N, CA, C and O atoms as a GROMACS GRO file, in nm:
protein
  620
    1UNK      N    1   3.411   2.625   5.609
    1UNK     CA    2   3.494   2.577   5.501
    1UNK      C    3   3.581   2.459   5.545
    1UNK      O    4   3.606   2.368   5.466
    2UNK      N    5   3.626   2.461   5.670
    2UNK     CA    6   3.710   2.355   5.721
    2UNK      C    7   3.637   2.221   5.720
    2UNK      O    8   3.697   2.119   5.686
    3UNK      N    9   3.510   2.218   5.756
    3UNK     CA   10   3.432   2.094   5.759
    3UNK      C   11   3.419   2.032   5.620
    3UNK      O   12   3.423   1.910   5.607
    4UNK      N   13   3.403   2.114   5.518
    4UNK     CA   14   3.394   2.063   5.381
    4UNK      C   15   3.527   1.999   5.342
    4UNK      O   16   3.528   1.891   5.283
    5UNK      N   17   3.637   2.064   5.373
    5UNK     CA   18   3.770   2.012   5.343
    5UNK      C   19   3.795   1.880   5.417
    5UNK      O   20   3.847   1.785   5.358
    6UNK      N   21   3.759   1.874   5.546
    6UNK     CA   22   3.775   1.751   5.624
    6UNK      C   23   3.690   1.638   5.567
    6UNK      O   24   3.734   1.523   5.564
    7UNK      N   25   3.570   1.670   5.521
    7UNK     CA   26   3.483   1.568   5.462
    7UNK      C   27   3.544   1.512   5.333
    7UNK      O   28   3.537   1.391   5.309
    8UNK      N   29   3.604   1.598   5.251
    8UNK     CA   30   3.668   1.552   5.128
    8UNK      C   31   3.788   1.464   5.161
    8UNK      O   32   3.808   1.360   5.097
    9UNK      N   33   3.868   1.504   5.258
    9UNK     CA   34   3.984   1.424   5.297
    9UNK      C   35   3.940   1.289   5.351
    9UNK      O   36   4.000   1.187   5.319
   10UNK      N   37   3.836   1.290   5.434
   10UNK     CA   38   3.784   1.165   5.489
   10UNK      C   39   3.737   1.072   5.377
   10UNK      O   40   3.769   0.953   5.379
   11UNK      N   41   3.664   1.125   5.283
   11UNK     CA   42   3.616   1.044   5.171
   11UNK      C   43   3.732   0.994   5.086
   11UNK      O   44   3.735   0.877   5.048
   12UNK      N   45   3.829   1.082   5.056
   12UNK     CA   46   3.946   1.041   4.979
   12UNK      C   47   4.025   0.932   5.051
   12UNK      O   48   4.067   0.834   4.990
   13UNK      N   49   4.044   0.949   5.181
   13UNK     CA   50   4.117   0.851   5.261
   13UNK      C   51   4.044   0.716   5.260
   13UNK      O   52   4.107   0.613   5.236
   14UNK      N   53   3.915   0.717   5.284
   14UNK     CA   54   3.838   0.592   5.285
   14UNK      C   55   3.843   0.522   5.150
   14UNK      O   56   3.856   0.399   5.144
   15UNK      N   57   3.833   0.597   5.040
   15UNK     CA   58   3.845   0.539   4.906
   15UNK      C   59   3.984   0.481   4.885
   15UNK      O   60   4.000   0.374   4.827
   16UNK      N   61   4.085   0.554   4.932
   16UNK     CA   62   4.223   0.507   4.918
   16UNK      C   63   4.242   0.375   4.993
   16UNK      O   64   4.303   0.282   4.940
   17UNK      N   65   4.192   0.366   5.115
   17UNK     CA   66   4.205   0.244   5.196
   17UNK      C   67   4.136   0.126   5.128
   17UNK      O   68   4.188   0.014   5.130
   18UNK      N   69   4.021   0.150   5.069
   18UNK     CA   70   3.950   0.042   4.999
   18UNK      C   71   4.027  -0.007   4.876
   18UNK      O   72   4.012  -0.122   4.834
   19UNK      N   73   4.109   0.079   4.818
   19UNK     CA   74   4.177   0.044   4.693
   19UNK      C   75   4.318  -0.013   4.713
   19UNK      O   76   4.378  -0.063   4.618
   20UNK      N   77   4.371  -0.007   4.833
   20UNK     CA   78   4.513  -0.036   4.852
   20UNK      C   79   4.538  -0.183   4.888
   20UNK      O   80   4.456  -0.247   4.955
   21UNK      N   81   4.652  -0.234   4.842
   21UNK     CA   82   4.698  -0.370   4.875
   21UNK      C   83   4.845  -0.364   4.912
   21UNK      O   84   4.925  -0.298   4.845
   22UNK      N   85   4.881  -0.432   5.020
   22UNK     CA   86   5.021  -0.441   5.061
   22UNK      C   87   5.089  -0.548   4.976
   22UNK      O   88   5.049  -0.665   4.977
   23UNK      N   89   5.190  -0.509   4.902
   23UNK     CA   90   5.262  -0.600   4.813
   23UNK      C   91   5.384  -0.663   4.881
   23UNK      O   92   5.414  -0.780   4.861
   24UNK      N   93   5.453  -0.582   4.964
   24UNK     CA   94   5.578  -0.629   5.022
   24UNK      C   95   5.612  -0.546   5.144
   24UNK      O   96   5.585  -0.426   5.149
   25UNK      N   97   5.673  -0.611   5.244
   25UNK     CA   98   5.727  -0.541   5.360
   25UNK      C   99   5.857  -0.610   5.398
   25UNK      O  100   5.864  -0.733   5.403
   26UNK      N  101   5.960  -0.530   5.426
   26UNK     CA  102   6.088  -0.587   5.466
   26UNK      C  103   6.169  -0.485   5.545
   26UNK      O  104   6.143  -0.365   5.539
   27UNK      N  105   6.267  -0.536   5.619
   27UNK     CA  106   6.359  -0.450   5.694
   27UNK      C  107   6.473  -0.416   5.599
   27UNK      O  108   6.542  -0.505   5.550
   28UNK      N  109   6.493  -0.288   5.574
   28UNK     CA  110   6.602  -0.248   5.485
   28UNK      C  111   6.726  -0.206   5.563
   28UNK      O  112   6.836  -0.203   5.507
   29UNK      N  113   6.710  -0.176   5.691
   29UNK     CA  114   6.825  -0.137   5.774
   29UNK      C  115   6.791  -0.169   5.918
   29UNK      O  116   6.679  -0.145   5.964
   30UNK      N  117   6.888  -0.224   5.991
   30UNK     CA  118   6.864  -0.262   6.130
   30UNK      C  119   6.994  -0.251   6.209
   30UNK      O  120   7.099  -0.298   6.165
   31UNK      N  121   6.984  -0.189   6.325
   31UNK     CA  122   7.097  -0.189   6.418
   31UNK      C  123   7.041  -0.191   6.560
   31UNK      O  124   6.935  -0.134   6.588
   32UNK      N  125   7.114  -0.258   6.648
   32UNK     CA  126   7.073  -0.258   6.788
   32UNK      C  127   7.197  -0.264   6.875
   32UNK      O  128   7.304  -0.306   6.832
   33UNK      N  129   7.180  -0.219   7.000
   33UNK     CA  130   7.292  -0.213   7.091
   33UNK      C  131   7.243  -0.234   7.233
   33UNK      O  132   7.140  -0.180   7.274
   34UNK      N  133   7.318  -0.313   7.307
   34UNK     CA  134   7.293  -0.332   7.450
   34UNK      C  135   7.395  -0.250   7.525
   34UNK      O  136   7.514  -0.253   7.494
   35UNK      N  137   7.347  -0.176   7.625
   35UNK     CA  138   7.434  -0.091   7.705
   35UNK      C  139   7.455  -0.157   7.841
   35UNK      O  140   7.387  -0.121   7.938
   36UNK      N  141   7.546  -0.251   7.851
   36UNK     CA  142   7.578  -0.314   7.979
   36UNK      C  143   7.467  -0.401   8.033
   36UNK      O  144   7.386  -0.456   7.958
   37UNK      N  145   7.464  -0.412   8.166
   37UNK     CA  146   7.369  -0.497   8.235
   37UNK      C  147   7.275  -0.414   8.321
   37UNK      O  148   7.308  -0.303   8.363
   38UNK      N  149   7.158  -0.471   8.346
   38UNK     CA  150   7.068  -0.408   8.442
   38UNK      C  151   7.125  -0.426   8.581
   38UNK      O  152   7.183  -0.531   8.611
   39UNK      N  153   7.110  -0.326   8.667
   39UNK     CA  154   7.160  -0.342   8.804
   39UNK      C  155   7.085  -0.453   8.876
   39UNK      O  156   6.964  -0.471   8.858
   40UNK      N  157   7.157  -0.527   8.958
   40UNK     CA  158   7.094  -0.635   9.036
   40UNK      C  159   7.062  -0.585   9.176
   40UNK      O  160   7.113  -0.482   9.220
   41UNK      N  161   6.977  -0.659   9.244
   41UNK     CA  162   6.940  -0.630   9.383
   41UNK      C  163   6.887  -0.488   9.402
   41UNK      O  164   6.910  -0.425   9.506
   42UNK      N  165   6.817  -0.439   9.303
   42UNK     CA  166   6.759  -0.306   9.314
   42UNK      C  167   6.626  -0.307   9.241
   42UNK      O  168   6.613  -0.368   9.136
   43UNK      N  169   6.528  -0.240   9.297
   43UNK     CA  170   6.399  -0.233   9.231
   43UNK      C  171   6.406  -0.125   9.124
   43UNK      O  172   6.441  -0.010   9.151
   44UNK      N  173   6.371  -0.164   9.002
   44UNK     CA  174   6.376  -0.068   8.892
   44UNK      C  175   6.243  -0.067   8.819
   44UNK      O  176   6.167  -0.163   8.822
   45UNK      N  177   6.218   0.043   8.754
   45UNK     CA  178   6.102   0.057   8.668
   45UNK      C  179   6.153   0.070   8.525
   45UNK      O  180   6.233   0.158   8.495
   46UNK      N  181   6.106  -0.018   8.438
   46UNK     CA  182   6.153  -0.018   8.299
   46UNK      C  183   6.053   0.057   8.213
   46UNK      O  184   5.932   0.037   8.225
   47UNK      N  185   6.104   0.143   8.125
   47UNK     CA  186   6.020   0.219   8.033
   47UNK      C  187   6.049   0.173   7.890
   47UNK      O  188   6.165   0.166   7.848
   48UNK      N  189   5.943   0.144   7.817
   48UNK     CA  190   5.955   0.103   7.677
   48UNK      C  191   5.918   0.223   7.591
   48UNK      O  192   5.814   0.285   7.610
   49UNK      N  193   6.004   0.255   7.495
   49UNK     CA  194   5.980   0.367   7.405
   49UNK      C  195   5.984   0.314   7.261
   49UNK      O  196   6.086   0.261   7.217
   50UNK      N  197   5.874   0.330   7.190
   50UNK     CA  198   5.869   0.296   7.047
   50UNK      C  199   5.823   0.422   6.976
   50UNK      O  200   5.712   0.472   6.999
   51UNK      N  201   5.909   0.474   6.890
   51UNK     CA  202   5.878   0.602   6.828
   51UNK      C  203   5.918   0.600   6.680
   51UNK      O  204   6.032   0.571   6.646
   52UNK      N  205   5.821   0.632   6.593
   52UNK     CA  206   5.861   0.650   6.452
   52UNK      C  207   5.950   0.773   6.442
   52UNK      O  208   5.920   0.878   6.500
   53UNK      N  209   6.058   0.761   6.368
   53UNK     CA  210   6.150   0.874   6.357
   53UNK      C  211   6.142   0.943   6.222
   53UNK      O  212   6.177   1.061   6.210
   54UNK      N  213   6.095   0.871   6.121
   54UNK     CA  214   6.083   0.935   5.990
   54UNK      C  215   5.994   0.849   5.901
   54UNK      O  216   6.004   0.727   5.900
   55UNK      N  217   5.906   0.915   5.828
   55UNK     CA  218   5.819   0.847   5.732
   55UNK      C  219   5.823   0.926   5.603
   55UNK      O  220   5.817   1.049   5.602
   56UNK      N  221   5.834   0.854   5.493
   56UNK     CA  222   5.830   0.919   5.362
   56UNK      C  223   5.777   0.821   5.259
   56UNK      O  224   5.777   0.700   5.281
   57UNK      N  225   5.732   0.874   5.148
   57UNK     CA  226   5.682   0.787   5.041
   57UNK      C  227   5.730   0.838   4.907
   57UNK      O  228   5.764   0.955   4.890
   58UNK      N  229   5.732   0.745   4.812
   58UNK     CA  230   5.762   0.782   4.674
   58UNK      C  231   5.689   0.686   4.582
   58UNK      O  232   5.670   0.569   4.613
   59UNK      N  233   5.651   0.739   4.469
   59UNK     CA  234   5.584   0.659   4.367
   59UNK      C  235   5.693   0.589   4.287
   59UNK      O  236   5.782   0.656   4.233
   60UNK      N  237   5.687   0.456   4.278
   60UNK     CA  238   5.792   0.383   4.206
   60UNK      C  239   5.741   0.318   4.077
   60UNK      O  240   5.819   0.262   4.000
   61UNK      N  241   5.610   0.324   4.056
   61UNK     CA  242   5.549   0.276   3.933
   61UNK      C  243   5.414   0.346   3.922
   61UNK      O  244   5.375   0.420   4.012
   62UNK      N  245   5.343   0.323   3.814
   62UNK     CA  246   5.216   0.394   3.793
   62UNK      C  247   5.115   0.368   3.904
   62UNK      O  248   5.033   0.455   3.935
   63UNK      N  249   5.120   0.250   3.965
   63UNK     CA  250   5.024   0.219   4.072
   63UNK      C  251   5.093   0.159   4.196
   63UNK      O  252   5.029   0.090   4.275
   64UNK      N  253   5.223   0.187   4.212
   64UNK     CA  254   5.300   0.130   4.322
   64UNK      C  255   5.373   0.240   4.399
   64UNK      O  256   5.442   0.323   4.341
   65UNK      N  257   5.355   0.238   4.532
   65UNK     CA  258   5.420   0.334   4.621
   65UNK      C  259   5.510   0.260   4.719
   65UNK      O  260   5.475   0.153   4.770
   66UNK      N  261   5.626   0.319   4.745
   66UNK     CA  262   5.716   0.267   4.846
   66UNK      C  263   5.714   0.363   4.965
   66UNK      O  264   5.738   0.483   4.950
   67UNK      N  265   5.686   0.308   5.083
   67UNK     CA  266   5.685   0.389   5.204
   67UNK      C  267   5.801   0.345   5.291
   67UNK      O  268   5.821   0.226   5.316
   68UNK      N  269   5.877   0.441   5.337
   68UNK     CA  270   5.987   0.416   5.429
   68UNK      C  271   5.942   0.457   5.568
   68UNK      O  272   5.896   0.569   5.590
   69UNK      N  273   5.954   0.363   5.662
   69UNK     CA  274   5.909   0.385   5.799
   69UNK      C  275   6.025   0.351   5.893
   69UNK      O  276   6.063   0.235   5.906
   70UNK      N  277   6.080   0.454   5.957
   70UNK     CA  278   6.192   0.434   6.048
   70UNK      C  279   6.142   0.438   6.192
   70UNK      O  280   6.058   0.521   6.229
   71UNK      N  281   6.195   0.346   6.273
   71UNK     CA  282   6.149   0.332   6.410
   71UNK      C  283   6.268   0.328   6.505
   71UNK      O  284   6.372   0.268   6.475
   72UNK      N  285   6.250   0.393   6.618
   72UNK     CA  286   6.346   0.387   6.728
   72UNK      C  287   6.278   0.316   6.844
   72UNK      O  288   6.170   0.355   6.887
   73UNK      N  289   6.341   0.211   6.896
   73UNK     CA  290   6.290   0.136   7.010
   73UNK      C  291   6.397   0.143   7.119
   73UNK      O  292   6.513   0.110   7.095
   74UNK      N  293   6.355   0.185   7.238
   74UNK     CA  294   6.449   0.194   7.350
   74UNK      C  295   6.389   0.126   7.473
   74UNK      O  296   6.269   0.133   7.497
   75UNK      N  297   6.475   0.062   7.548
   75UNK     CA  298   6.439   0.016   7.682
   75UNK      C  299   6.525   0.096   7.778
   75UNK      O  300   6.647   0.098   7.768
   76UNK      N  301   6.459   0.160   7.870
   76UNK     CA  302   6.528   0.240   7.971
   76UNK      C  303   6.483   0.196   8.109
   76UNK      O  304   6.371   0.148   8.127
   77UNK      N  305   6.570   0.212   8.204
   77UNK     CA  306   6.530   0.190   8.343
   77UNK      C  307   6.552   0.319   8.420
   77UNK      O  308   6.634   0.403   8.384
   78UNK      N  309   6.477   0.330   8.525
   78UNK     CA  310   6.486   0.450   8.609
   78UNK      C  311   6.546   0.409   8.742
   78UNK      O  312   6.494   0.322   8.812
   79UNK      N  313   6.656   0.473   8.775
   79UNK     CA  314   6.727   0.444   8.899
   79UNK      C  315   6.767   0.576   8.963
   79UNK      O  316   6.834   0.659   8.901
   80UNK      N  317   6.725   0.593   9.086
   80UNK     CA  318   6.756   0.717   9.158
   80UNK      C  319   6.716   0.840   9.077
   80UNK      O  320   6.794   0.935   9.061
   81UNK      N  321   6.594   0.836   9.025
   81UNK     CA  322   6.533   0.946   8.949
   81UNK      C  323   6.606   0.979   8.818
   81UNK      O  324   6.586   1.087   8.763
   82UNK      N  325   6.689   0.887   8.769
   82UNK     CA  326   6.756   0.908   8.641
   82UNK      C  327   6.719   0.796   8.544
   82UNK      O  328   6.714   0.678   8.581
   83UNK      N  329   6.693   0.836   8.420
   83UNK     CA  330   6.663   0.737   8.316
   83UNK      C  331   6.794   0.695   8.249
   83UNK      O  332   6.877   0.778   8.212
   84UNK      N  333   6.809   0.563   8.236
   84UNK     CA  334   6.930   0.509   8.175
   84UNK      C  335   6.891   0.405   8.070
   84UNK      O  336   6.812   0.315   8.098
   85UNK      N  337   6.946   0.418   7.951
   85UNK     CA  338   6.916   0.323   7.844
   85UNK      C  339   6.995   0.195   7.866
   85UNK      O  340   7.110   0.199   7.908
   86UNK      N  341   6.931   0.080   7.838
   86UNK     CA  342   7.008  -0.045   7.839
   86UNK      C  343   6.992  -0.125   7.711
   86UNK      O  344   7.060  -0.226   7.692
   87UNK      N  345   6.901  -0.082   7.622
   87UNK     CA  346   6.889  -0.146   7.491
   87UNK      C  347   6.827  -0.046   7.396
   87UNK      O  348   6.732   0.025   7.430
   88UNK      N  349   6.882  -0.040   7.273
   88UNK     CA  350   6.828   0.049   7.171
   88UNK      C  351   6.832  -0.022   7.037
   88UNK      O  352   6.929  -0.091   7.004
   89UNK      N  353   6.724  -0.005   6.961
   89UNK     CA  354   6.713  -0.067   6.829
   89UNK      C  355   6.663   0.039   6.731
   89UNK      O  356   6.570   0.114   6.761
   90UNK      N  357   6.726   0.044   6.615
   90UNK     CA  358   6.682   0.131   6.507
   90UNK      C  359   6.652   0.043   6.386
   90UNK      O  360   6.737  -0.036   6.344
   91UNK      N  361   6.533   0.056   6.333
   91UNK     CA  362   6.493  -0.026   6.218
   91UNK      C  363   6.429   0.062   6.111
   91UNK      O  364   6.357   0.158   6.141
   92UNK      N  365   6.457   0.029   5.988
   92UNK     CA  366   6.392   0.094   5.874
   92UNK      C  367   6.317  -0.013   5.797
   92UNK      O  368   6.375  -0.111   5.749
   93UNK      N  369   6.187   0.008   5.785
   93UNK     CA  370   6.102  -0.083   5.710
   93UNK      C  371   6.064  -0.019   5.578
   93UNK      O  372   6.039   0.101   5.570
   94UNK      N  373   6.060  -0.101   5.474
   94UNK     CA  374   6.010  -0.059   5.344
   94UNK      C  375   5.880  -0.134   5.320
   94UNK      O  376   5.873  -0.256   5.335
   95UNK      N  377   5.776  -0.059   5.283
   95UNK     CA  378   5.646  -0.118   5.255
   95UNK      C  379   5.606  -0.075   5.115
   95UNK      O  380   5.607   0.044   5.083
   96UNK      N  381   5.570  -0.170   5.032
   96UNK     CA  382   5.525  -0.140   4.896
   96UNK      C  383   5.376  -0.167   4.887
   96UNK      O  384   5.329  -0.277   4.916
   97UNK      N  385   5.303  -0.064   4.846
   97UNK     CA  386   5.157  -0.072   4.834
   97UNK      C  387   5.117  -0.046   4.690
   97UNK      O  388   5.172   0.041   4.622
   98UNK      N  389   5.020  -0.124   4.644
   98UNK     CA  390   4.966  -0.105   4.510
   98UNK      C  391   4.827  -0.045   4.523
   98UNK      O  392   4.745  -0.091   4.603
   99UNK      N  393   4.801   0.059   4.444
   99UNK     CA  394   4.671   0.126   4.444
   99UNK      C  395   4.651   0.199   4.312
   99UNK      O  396   4.747   0.246   4.252
  100UNK      N  397   4.528   0.207   4.269
  100UNK     CA  398   4.496   0.283   4.147
  100UNK      C  399   4.476   0.431   4.179
  100UNK      O  400   4.475   0.514   4.088
  101UNK      N  401   4.461   0.464   4.307
  101UNK     CA  402   4.437   0.602   4.348
  101UNK      C  403   4.568   0.670   4.386
  101UNK      O  404   4.664   0.605   4.428
  102UNK      N  405   4.569   0.800   4.373
  102UNK     CA  406   4.688   0.879   4.404
  102UNK      C  407   4.705   0.893   4.554
  102UNK      O  408   4.610   0.924   4.626
  103UNK      N  409   4.827   0.870   4.602
  103UNK     CA  410   4.860   0.895   4.742
  103UNK      C  411   4.902   1.041   4.755
  103UNK      O  412   5.009   1.080   4.707
  104UNK      N  413   4.819   1.120   4.819
  104UNK     CA  414   4.849   1.262   4.837
  104UNK      C  415   4.914   1.284   4.973
  104UNK      O  416   4.911   1.196   5.059
  105UNK      N  417   4.972   1.400   4.992
  105UNK     CA  418   5.032   1.433   5.121
  105UNK      C  419   4.929   1.430   5.233
  105UNK      O  420   4.959   1.386   5.344
  106UNK      N  421   4.807   1.475   5.205
  106UNK     CA  422   4.700   1.476   5.307
  106UNK      C  423   4.663   1.335   5.348
  106UNK      O  424   4.647   1.307   5.467
  107UNK      N  425   4.650   1.246   5.251
  107UNK     CA  426   4.617   1.106   5.282
  107UNK      C  427   4.734   1.041   5.354
  107UNK      O  428   4.715   0.965   5.449
  108UNK      N  429   4.856   1.071   5.310
  108UNK     CA  430   4.976   1.011   5.373
  108UNK      C  431   4.986   1.048   5.520
  108UNK      O  432   5.025   0.965   5.602
  109UNK      N  433   4.952   1.172   5.555
  109UNK     CA  434   4.958   1.215   5.696
  109UNK      C  435   4.868   1.130   5.784
  109UNK      O  436   4.902   1.102   5.899
  110UNK      N  437   4.755   1.088   5.732
  110UNK     CA  438   4.662   1.001   5.807
  110UNK      C  439   4.712   0.857   5.802
  110UNK      O  440   4.712   0.787   5.903
  111UNK      N  441   4.754   0.814   5.686
  111UNK     CA  442   4.798   0.676   5.663
  111UNK      C  443   4.915   0.637   5.753
  111UNK      O  444   4.918   0.526   5.806
  112UNK      N  445   5.011   0.727   5.772
  112UNK     CA  446   5.127   0.694   5.854
  112UNK      C  447   5.092   0.684   6.002
  112UNK      O  448   5.163   0.619   6.079
  113UNK      N  449   4.985   0.748   6.043
  113UNK     CA  450   4.943   0.741   6.184
  113UNK      C  451   4.853   0.622   6.210
  113UNK      O  452   4.859   0.563   6.318
  114UNK      N  453   4.768   0.586   6.114
  114UNK     CA  454   4.666   0.484   6.138
  114UNK      C  455   4.702   0.347   6.081
  114UNK      O  456   4.679   0.246   6.148
  115UNK      N  457   4.757   0.340   5.964
  115UNK     CA  458   4.773   0.213   5.896
  115UNK      C  459   4.915   0.156   5.903
  115UNK      O  460   4.933   0.036   5.929
  116UNK      N  461   5.013   0.239   5.882
  116UNK     CA  462   5.152   0.191   5.880
  116UNK      C  463   5.188   0.123   6.013
  116UNK      O  464   5.241   0.012   6.010
  117UNK      N  465   5.163   0.184   6.127
  117UNK     CA  466   5.199   0.116   6.253
  117UNK      C  467   5.134  -0.022   6.268
  117UNK      O  468   5.196  -0.114   6.319
  118UNK      N  469   5.010  -0.035   6.225
  118UNK     CA  470   4.941  -0.163   6.235
  118UNK      C  471   5.001  -0.265   6.139
  118UNK      O  472   5.011  -0.383   6.172
  119UNK      N  473   5.039  -0.221   6.019
  119UNK     CA  474   5.101  -0.312   5.922
  119UNK      C  475   5.240  -0.356   5.967
  119UNK      O  476   5.280  -0.470   5.942
  120UNK      N  477   5.313  -0.267   6.031
  120UNK     CA  478   5.451  -0.296   6.072
  120UNK      C  479   5.458  -0.372   6.206
  120UNK      O  480   5.554  -0.444   6.229
  121UNK      N  481   5.359  -0.357   6.292
  121UNK     CA  482   5.364  -0.410   6.429
  121UNK      C  483   5.407  -0.556   6.440
  121UNK      O  484   5.496  -0.585   6.520
  122UNK      N  485   5.351  -0.650   6.364
  122UNK     CA  486   5.395  -0.790   6.380
  122UNK      C  487   5.542  -0.810   6.344
  122UNK      O  488   5.612  -0.889   6.407
  123UNK      N  489   5.588  -0.739   6.243
  123UNK     CA  490   5.727  -0.749   6.201
  123UNK      C  491   5.820  -0.685   6.303
  123UNK      O  492   5.929  -0.736   6.331
  124UNK      N  493   5.776  -0.574   6.360
  124UNK     CA  494   5.855  -0.506   6.462
  124UNK      C  495   5.868  -0.593   6.587
  124UNK      O  496   5.976  -0.603   6.645
  125UNK      N  497   5.758  -0.655   6.628
  125UNK     CA  498   5.763  -0.744   6.746
  125UNK      C  499   5.867  -0.855   6.725
  125UNK      O  500   5.946  -0.885   6.815
  126UNK      N  501   5.866  -0.916   6.607
  126UNK     CA  502   5.961  -1.022   6.578
  126UNK      C  503   6.104  -0.968   6.574
  126UNK      O  504   6.195  -1.032   6.627
  127UNK      N  505   6.124  -0.853   6.514
  127UNK     CA  506   6.257  -0.792   6.506
  127UNK      C  507   6.310  -0.762   6.645
  127UNK      O  508   6.426  -0.791   6.675
  128UNK      N  509   6.227  -0.704   6.730
  128UNK     CA  510   6.270  -0.670   6.866
  128UNK      C  511   6.301  -0.798   6.945
  128UNK      O  512   6.403  -0.806   7.013
  129UNK      N  513   6.214  -0.895   6.936
  129UNK     CA  514   6.233  -1.020   7.010
  129UNK      C  515   6.364  -1.088   6.971
  129UNK      O  516   6.442  -1.127   7.058
  130UNK      N  517   6.388  -1.104   6.842
  130UNK     CA  518   6.512  -1.167   6.795
  130UNK      C  519   6.636  -1.086   6.833
  130UNK      O  520   6.738  -1.142   6.872
  131UNK      N  521   6.626  -0.954   6.821
  131UNK     CA  522   6.742  -0.870   6.852
  131UNK      C  523   6.774  -0.875   7.001
  131UNK      O  524   6.891  -0.880   7.039
  132UNK      N  525   6.671  -0.872   7.085
  132UNK     CA  526   6.695  -0.880   7.229
  132UNK      C  527   6.756  -1.015   7.266
  132UNK      O  528   6.847  -1.022   7.349
  133UNK      N  529   6.708  -1.122   7.204
  133UNK     CA  530   6.765  -1.255   7.228
  133UNK      C  531   6.913  -1.256   7.190
  133UNK      O  532   6.996  -1.307   7.265
  134UNK      N  533   6.946  -1.200   7.076
  134UNK     CA  534   7.085  -1.196   7.030
  134UNK      C  535   7.172  -1.108   7.118
  134UNK      O  536   7.293  -1.126   7.125
  135UNK      N  537   7.110  -1.012   7.186
  135UNK     CA  538   7.183  -0.925   7.278
  135UNK      C  539   7.189  -0.985   7.420
  135UNK      O  540   7.242  -0.922   7.512
  136UNK      N  541   7.136  -1.106   7.436
  136UNK     CA  542   7.142  -1.173   7.565
  136UNK      C  543   7.041  -1.123   7.666
  136UNK      O  544   7.061  -1.137   7.787
  137UNK      N  545   6.932  -1.065   7.617
  137UNK     CA  546   6.828  -1.012   7.706
  137UNK      C  547   6.704  -1.099   7.700
  137UNK      O  548   6.678  -1.164   7.599
  138UNK      N  549   6.627  -1.101   7.809
  138UNK     CA  550   6.504  -1.181   7.808
  138UNK      C  551   6.399  -1.117   7.719
  138UNK      O  552   6.405  -0.997   7.690
  139UNK      N  553   6.301  -1.197   7.676
  139UNK     CA  554   6.194  -1.141   7.591
  139UNK      C  555   6.111  -1.040   7.669
  139UNK      O  556   6.105  -1.044   7.792
  140UNK      N  557   6.048  -0.953   7.596
  140UNK     CA  558   5.960  -0.852   7.656
  140UNK      C  559   5.828  -0.854   7.582
  140UNK      O  560   5.825  -0.870   7.459
  141UNK      N  561   5.720  -0.840   7.654
  141UNK     CA  562   5.589  -0.833   7.592
  141UNK      C  563   5.557  -0.686   7.564
  141UNK      O  564   5.540  -0.607   7.656
  142UNK      N  565   5.550  -0.653   7.438
  142UNK     CA  566   5.523  -0.514   7.399
  142UNK      C  567   5.377  -0.480   7.420
  142UNK      O  568   5.290  -0.566   7.408
  143UNK      N  569   5.348  -0.355   7.451
  143UNK     CA  570   5.208  -0.314   7.468
  143UNK      C  571   5.132  -0.324   7.337
  143UNK      O  572   5.191  -0.318   7.229
  144UNK      N  573   5.000  -0.338   7.348
  144UNK     CA  574   4.916  -0.341   7.229
  144UNK      C  575   4.924  -0.209   7.155
  144UNK      O  576   4.943  -0.103   7.214
  145UNK      N  577   4.911  -0.218   7.025
  145UNK     CA  578   4.905  -0.100   6.941
  145UNK      C  579   4.759  -0.060   6.930
  145UNK      O  580   4.677  -0.137   6.880
  146UNK      N  581   4.726   0.060   6.976
  146UNK     CA  582   4.589   0.106   6.973
  146UNK      C  583   4.579   0.234   6.893
  146UNK      O  584   4.670   0.317   6.892
  147UNK      N  585   4.468   0.249   6.826
  147UNK     CA  586   4.444   0.371   6.749
  147UNK      C  587   4.431   0.488   6.845
  147UNK      O  588   4.364   0.479   6.947
  148UNK      N  589   4.496   0.598   6.811
  148UNK     CA  590   4.493   0.717   6.895
  148UNK      C  591   4.384   0.813   6.856
  148UNK      O  592   4.357   0.910   6.928
  149UNK      N  593   4.320   0.787   6.745
  149UNK     CA  594   4.223   0.883   6.695
  149UNK      C  595   4.106   0.812   6.630
  149UNK      O  596   4.121   0.706   6.570
  150UNK      N  597   3.989   0.872   6.643
  150UNK     CA  598   3.872   0.820   6.574
  150UNK      C  599   3.849   0.894   6.442
  150UNK      O  600   3.751   0.867   6.372
  151UNK      N  601   3.939   0.985   6.409
  151UNK     CA  602   3.925   1.061   6.286
  151UNK      C  603   3.931   0.969   6.165
  151UNK      O  604   4.006   0.871   6.165
  152UNK      N  605   3.855   1.000   6.064
  152UNK     CA  606   3.860   0.938   5.932
  152UNK      C  607   3.821   0.791   5.934
  152UNK      O  608   3.866   0.715   5.847
  153UNK      N  609   3.739   0.748   6.028
  153UNK     CA  610   3.691   0.610   6.028
  153UNK      C  611   3.589   0.590   5.917
  153UNK      O  612   3.506   0.676   5.888
  154UNK      N  613   3.600   0.475   5.856
  154UNK     CA  614   3.503   0.440   5.752
  154UNK      C  615   3.371   0.397   5.814
  154UNK      O  616   3.366   0.360   5.931
  155UNK      N  617   3.264   0.402   5.735
  155UNK     CA  618   3.132   0.362   5.784
  155UNK      C  619   3.104   0.220   5.748
  155UNK      O  620   2.998   0.168   5.781
   0.00000   0.00000   0.00000
């Protein structure tokens, strides 16, 4: 029974992806903070953390959905076996998508993992770069965004 359900979800998801268009994306809330300076004359290992903190959607018109995607970005360094934050950014993105098909909770669970991060990535890179510059920090090259799953791929 599970395979039949997965097949229906896969088909629904693929149909949804074929029908959807991104209408608008913008930052609705942004804050960042620098925590002092990096220690000098010491070898450090820097850890980059990018984590979605909350995703939700709502229907705002007959064929228009608004998705809220909140992200936490941290730069930490490790010194003497302790992790210490030196930059943190919190951003909320709003994405408006137009589609004739219904966005269900099942489709949304896949969509937020596969599509939203890819749609937001260029905007997030620019937001992080500008914010770090304004905080007096050098630019950082963020890692590539890669799909974590082969589930629900279209043919």
